[in-house]
N, C-alpha and C positions, 0 to 999 in steps of 0.2 A: 297457795300456799305453796312454800316447797316442800321439794322434798328429800321425807326424813334419809337421814342414815346413821347403823346403828356403828358403836365404836365400842367394843372391849378393851379396856388399856391392859395389857401386860404384864409392867415393865416390874413389877414391887415382885413377881414371880421369876417372870423370864427375863426378864433384864438383871434384877440382884442376883440370879442364884450364879452371872455368868461374872461375876465381877472376882475377882484375883484375892481380894482385901474383904469381911468381914460386915458389913453394916451396920452403926450400936442399932439395936432394937429400936432406943428413943427415936432417934433421927426416922428408921422404919417409920413409925407407928405415923409421923409428925406426916411425912410427902403422901399415908396411904390419906392422912386426914385433908392434906392440899388437894390431891388428886379424887376426891369423892365431892368438893365441894365445887369443881368445875363445871360441873351441868353433866360431866361422865354418869351414862345409867346403865353405866356393864366394868365391871373390876374386878381382877385378877387378885389377890392380896397376895396368899401363900401357896404353898404346897407341903403337902403330905409324905413328902419321899424319903428316907432314912436318912438320920445326921449324916451318917459316918460316907454316904456316899454325896449328898449334898448340905455340905454343913451351914454354907451361907445360908441358910432356909431352917438352920436346926428352931430356932423362933420362931418359927411361924406360929404353932397355936398360942406364945405370948402375943404376938403381934395379933390376931386377928379375934383373939379377947378383950386385947386395951383399945384397936384403933372405935375410937365413933365417927361413924360412920354413918350419913341420915339414910331410911327407913327408903326410900323409894332411890335407892344407889341396889342394883343385882350383884351381888358378892360371889363373885367363885374361886375355887379353892381346885389344884392341880392332885388328882389319885393315881398314883399309878399300879394298884391293887388292890384287892380283898380287904387286906392290912390297913392300910393306908386309908380307907374305906373307915375302917373299926374306930379307927384311931381319932378323923377329921368327927367323926356323930358325937364323938364327946365335946364338941361345942358345936350340936345344928341347930340352935338358935340364931349360930353368929354369920353362916351363910347359904344362900339359896341356890348352890347352882356347880356344881361338877365338872373338869373339865377330864377327860380321862383320853392316852396317849397311845399312839403307835406307832409303828414307819411302816411305809407302803413296799418297798425294800427287806429283804432277808435281812442283807447287810448290814443297816444301816441299825434294823431292830437289833439284832444280836448284839453293835456294838454301845448300842444304848442303852437295852434292857436284859439283854445276855439271854432272849428267847427268839427263838422265832417269832413269824408271826401269826398263826393259827392259834400255837398257845397264848397271846396276849390273845389274843381276839376270845380267844373258848374264857380266858379271865375273865377279862370287861363287859364279855355277856351277863356271866355270874353282875359282876360289881353294879353295871346299869338296872342288874332286878332289882338288888336290895336299895339300895340305891330311891330308886323310884318307889316303892316302898316307903319309905324315909320321906317322900313329895319332894323330893329334892329332881328340878331339874338338867338335865345329863347333856354333855355335848361332847363328843366325840372327835377330837383332831386327829391327825392322817398326817404323817408328818414327809416329806421329802415326794410330796405328792405330781411334784413337776421335773424331777431331777434326783436321781442322786451321784454323791460325792464316789460313790463303791464301782455303782452298777448301771451307772450312767440312766440313758432314759426307762424310765415305769409307764411299763404299759398303762395306755391311762382306764381300760378295764377292769384289770387286779385292782386301781384307787377305787374303781365305783366300786368293784363288788364286796371291798374290805368297806366303802362306805355301807352299800345295804346291808349288810351284815346288823351296824352296829345300828340304823333305824331301826332295825326290827328288832331292833332286842330293846330298843325302849329311846334313841340319843334323840331329841327333837330339833338336833342343832346338829351338824360339820362341817368341821372348819380344815378345810385342806392348807396345807401348809408348804410355803418353799424354802427352806426349810436352810441348805444355803445359798440363797440364790441363782437357781439357775435356769428359772421362768425368765421367757418372753413375752413382750404384749402378743403374739397374733398367735403363739399355744397356748395363754391362757383364756383370750376372748372365744377359742375352738371349745378348751377344757371345758367353761363352764358350760356353754351351748347345752354343749352334747350331758352336763353336769345334772343342769335342771329338764333335760328330757329322761335321764334314769330314773332324778330323783327326788322328784316330783311329791310336793307336799313337807317335809324336811326345807329348815331350814339354810342356807349355805355360808359358810362364810370364809372369807378369803384371810392370807397370814403370810404377809409377806418378807422379807425381807432383801435388806437395802446392800447387799457382798456384791455390786459389778454395779451398783449406781442404776438398778432397773425399778427399783420398789415402786416408784412411784405412776410410772407408764404402766407397769402392768397392774396398779389399783386404777386407772384410767381402761381399760383392757375389761377389767371385772365387771366396774359401771356400766359398760355399753354392751356386755351380757344380761346384765341385769339383776348383778350381785349389790345386795342395799346392807351385808355387816360387814366389818370388818375388824381387823387386832392388829392391833401397834401398841408402840412403847413409848413410854415420852423420852426424853434426850437421843431417841436413837439407842436406847442400852438394847441388851439383850448378846442374842447371837446362836450356836448353838456347840455341844463344850463336843462332841466329834464331828469329821471331824477337824483340825484347828487352820483355824483364818475363816472362820463363817462369821462375818460382820453382824450389828443389829439386827433387830425388828426397823420398818419404816418407824422413823420419827412420829408420833403420835398430834405433835402442835403443824408440822409439816403437811399430815395430810387432812388434819383440819384445817388448817388454812386454802389447804388446797381446794378441799369442798364447799368453805365456802365461797371462794372464790365466784366458784362454778353455779354457784345460785343452792347447793341442798342446804338443808336444817340440821345441825347433830345434835343441836339441844347445846351446845360446848361453849363456853366463855374462855375466846383463847388466849387472853393476858394471866386471863389466872391459871391456865393450863400454861403457860411461862413461864408464872413464877416460879410452880411446881418444878419445871425441867430446870430452869436456873438453884433453886434452893437443890435439887441432886446434881447439879454440875458440881457444885459449891464442895456437898457432902465427901463426893470424890476427891474436890482437889483438882481435876483433869478437865481439858477440853472437850467437848462434846459431841459429835457430829452431824446433829443437829439443824440444818437449814434455818431455820431462824432462830435459836438462836445467836446466830451469824448476824443474821440478817434484816431480822423484825419481819414483822407480818406487812405487809403490801398498803404505803399509807396513801389515798389518792390526793390525800386534799394537798400533801406535800407535792406529791409527782405531779399534781398541774399546774403549780407554781412556775 
């Protein structure tokens, strides 16, 4: 049997929040439902961040409450703090996992959430405790794990210390974000080799951006180190609100296509996934940077003619 790789689709949250316009709620619901029927088993639907901070996701509760998602799809929501968790729990029966985030560098954390790293960690430890009481699985996401646009290189041990505290608090999964696309494959291979030694027993997830065109190369390096869990965004939507110029996540369809060509199993129907990416392209009314949307999947029958 082919080895399984898990993918969490983050486009409805990470992608939509970075669009300059607000996508109509009905379109969001339709796109979420399309993604939920591709074979994806993990789907990040929205966040419970204040509407004045992320107006693009102000309708998150309505999207979450309306979208019809199969029971075998684990629904994730992003939670910034204790207040966000309280708001999310009003729809407790609509999601299974919470995504909690902070940055590995002080400068990026200040720019993103106006807190020190220690302030964020202390708050998230309380959120994890409460979420676990509610029976929710918790994922801790550490942004700028591979480099910070303000501070440059981020010491690896600092990232692992943060990850260890999140794991000790109750996070069963730690995702390391290359938030502004500064990672390179050699760095990624060494990083995850050390991470598995330091953080045994915790699911390690890679979250790469394609800002400088190295996203899939970094996936390959992570695979070589034993990573079997990734996050990506259909159509290559997304980015980072700080600083400017940090473009989107790796495209889910590009990731799935590469994994399938390499013999891995994702459980995802690539054609259905491409249908969802075409649909979001039409909703946004502009070309997207996903390679498969331009070239299509590899057709070996066609190539052999």
